[in-house]
N, C-alpha and C positions, 0 to 999 in steps of 0.2 A: 324193419323199416316199412313204412306204408307203401303198398303197391297199388291199391285202388285209388286213383286220382280222378278228379273231375276238372275238365277244362271249360271255363266259361268264355264264350266266344262273342266278340262284337267288333265291328270295324265300320268306320264311316263310309267307306266305299262299297263294302259288301252288304251293308245294311242301311241303304239310303232311306228306307221307309220306317226306320225305327223299330226293328223287330229283333232284339238280341236273342241268341240261341244258346241253350245249355246242352252240352254233350259229355258223354262218358269218355274220359281221357284215353284209357288203353285201347279202345276200339273205335272211338269217334262216333259211336251210336248217338242218335238224336234222343234227347230226354224231354225237351220242351222248348216252346217259344214264348217270350214275354211280350205281351201286347199292351200298348198304352202310350208310347212316345209318338209324337207327331212330326218328328224331324230325325235327321241322321243321328245315329248313336256313335259317339266318339270313343267311349271307353266303358269297360265293365269289369267288376271285381266281385269275387265271393268273399264272405267272411271266413274266419278260421275253421269253423265246423261245417261250412258249406250249407248252412240253413237259410242264409240271406244273400241277396245280390244287390249291388248298387250300380246304376248306370248313369252316364253323363251324356247330354244330348244337345243338338242344335236347336231344339224347341224351347230353350231357355230354362230347362229343368234338369234336375237329377231325380232319380226315382229309386226307392228301396223296395225290393221284392221278396216275397216268400219263395225261396228257391225250391221248395218241395212241391208247393201247389201252383206256383206261377202267379199268385195273387199280387196285385199292386198294393203295397202297404202304405206308402206315403210319397207325396210329391214335394220336392224341395225347389221352390221357385227362385229364379234369378232374373236379373235384368238384361242378361246377354247370354250368348252361347256358352254352355258348360263343356269344357274340354276334357275334364278328368275328375274322378271321384274315387274315394277309398274309405274303408271303415277305419275308425280309430280304435285299433285293438279289439277287445271283446266288449266294448262299451256300446251305448246307443248313440254314439257320435259318428258323424260322417264329415270328412273334409273334402272340399271341392275347389277346383281351379277354373277360372272363367276367362272369357275373352275380354272382360272389363278390367283385367289385371289383378283382381282380388282373389285371395285365398280365404275361404270361409269355413267355419265349423258350425254344423247344424246338430242340435239335439233332436232326434226324430220324435221325441215326446212333446217338443215345443218347436215345430218346424218353422213357425213364423218369426222367430227371433234368433237369426244366425249371428255369429260373431265374426267380424273380419279380423283375421289374425296377422295378415301382412298384405301390403299392396306392392306389387312389382311395378317396374317401369315399362313393362311390355306385357302383352297377353300371356297368360299362363298356359303352358303346353302340357304339363304333366304334374300330377300330385301322387306321391306314394307315402304310406305310413310305415315308419320303421318301428316295429314292436320292440326292438332291442334298445334303441335310443329314446323311444317315446317322443319322437319328433316327426313332424310332417316335412317331407322333402319335396320341394317345389321347383320346377324348371320352367323358365319363360323363353320367349322368342328373342331375347336380347342377350343371350350367352351367360345368363346367371342361374345358379342353383342355390336356393336358400334352404337351410335347415331351420325349421321354425318350432318353437315351444308353444303349443296352443294354449297352455295354461296362463302364460305370461304375455302372449301375443308379441313375442320378441324373436328376432333372428339370432340363433345360437351360433351359426357358422354360415359363411358364404363361400361358394366355389365358382370358378369361372372356366368356361369351355366354349370358345368361339364356334358357332355353327351347330349348336345342340339340335339333334334330331330326335333323340330318345334317351330316357333313363330307365334303369332297371335295378331292382334289389334282389339279392340272394334271399332264399327262403327264411334265413335267420335274421335278416335285416341288418347284417353287419358289413356288407360289401355293396357299394353302389357302383354300377357301371354306366357308361355314357357313350353314345355314338355322336361324334362331332366332326363333320366334314369327312376327312380320310383318317381320322384318329379314333382309336379305341382306348378308352380310359377307364380306370377303376380306382376307387378310394376305399381305404379301410376306415370305417366309421367309428372304430374305437379310438384311433389315433389321428384321424383326419389327414392321413398321409396318402400320397399317390403311390399305389402299388403296381399300377400298370398304365403305360402310356406309350403306344407304338402306332406307327403310321403304315397304312396299306395303300395300294395303288387303285382303289376304287372308292366311291362315295358310300359311306356306311350309313344305313338308315336305322338299324337296331342292333343292340347287343344284349346278351344274356349270359350269365355265368352259372354253372351247375352248383348244387349244394356242397359238393366236395372241393370246389375251387380247383378243379383240374382241367376244365374245358370252357372255352369261350365260343359262343355261337354268334354269328353276325348275319345280317341280311343286306343285300345290295340295293341301292336306290335306283340304279339304272340298268345294271347287268342282270338283276333279278335272281342272283345265285345265293344259296345258303352255304356258308363256310363255317368250319369249326377249327379251333386252334388249341394247341396245348397251352394251358395257362402259364406254366413255368417258363417254357422255352419260346413261346410265341410262334412256334412252327405250325404251319397249316397242316391239318390232318385230313379233312374231308371237304369235298365240294359237292353240293347237291343241286340238281335242276328240277324244275317242276312248276314253279310259279310263273305266271304270265303278266304280272304287274308288280309294282314296287312293294317291297316287304315293309310293313308298318309295325309289326310287333313280334316278339319272341319270348317264350317262357319255358322253363324246365318244370317237369313234374316234381312233386315233393321228394320222391326217391331218386331223382336224377336220371332215371332210365330212359326217358323219352323227352323230347321237347317239341313244342308247337310253334309254327310260324304262321302269321296272318298277313294276307296280301290284299291289295286293291283289286286283284283279279276275282275277288269274291270267294276265295277259298282259305281254309286253314288246313295246313298239312302237318302230320305227325311224323317225326323222325326218331330213329333209335340213336341213343348216345353211343352205344357199342353195337354196331350192326352184327347180326348173326346170333345174338342171344334170344332166348325164348321170352316173350313178353307180350301180353295182350293179343293183338292180331298176328304177331310174329311167332308162329308155332311151327315146329318141325312136323313133317308128314310122318304119320305112323304107318309102318308096313302092314 
């Protein structure tokens, strides 16, 4: 299983001047900074082979970057703040979600002719591409999650979760998790059935599930804690302190050995899924 992972880091609070940062996952080492946005960067994603990056910004654009050289490859113009962007599999297509309530697909070879594939009733909060379903998963500020077929510009399925703060996909694109108020939810995207729905005693700002589906990680909106739960039993396993601002994103590495959390305190922190094991910076001292 892959051990060398790259974490692409961006956050509207930590990057108010539009400078996304690329770091090496196991150690957190700085690899580069992408220069070109003129507003806060709301989201950032790498493509599957980590050769390109896409960012969404308050400057009314999304940008596609060469992740090796840092070169700005293309600018995708919008008429409003762009909250989220992702690559459509291994193609030259990018899907974006905007404050104007629209979800669009851009062909980076013809960036001036985007297709609006769905219009929400509220601003779009997050867009993720499910490589397994070949659908765009779009969450808005009005409690709705739409799974959209970009080829037909049609909604294949809709889910509801009052108070959506964040959505996240497992690496295989088969499990969707959601932070909504004090609820932690997850849906199996093969059957569209709810496989997890439990309530905690704090406001959940983010959730992420590891590739093996054994661990759920959450971030707190106000208490700033990172917690992990056993996926099957829902029993809390760990609690971590360290952030000094609300946690806005969480993601597991492809091998599931570490996870990253991003906060409005301007930091991204790396945590071990199984503390005590040797991995990246976590190495035992040799005598």
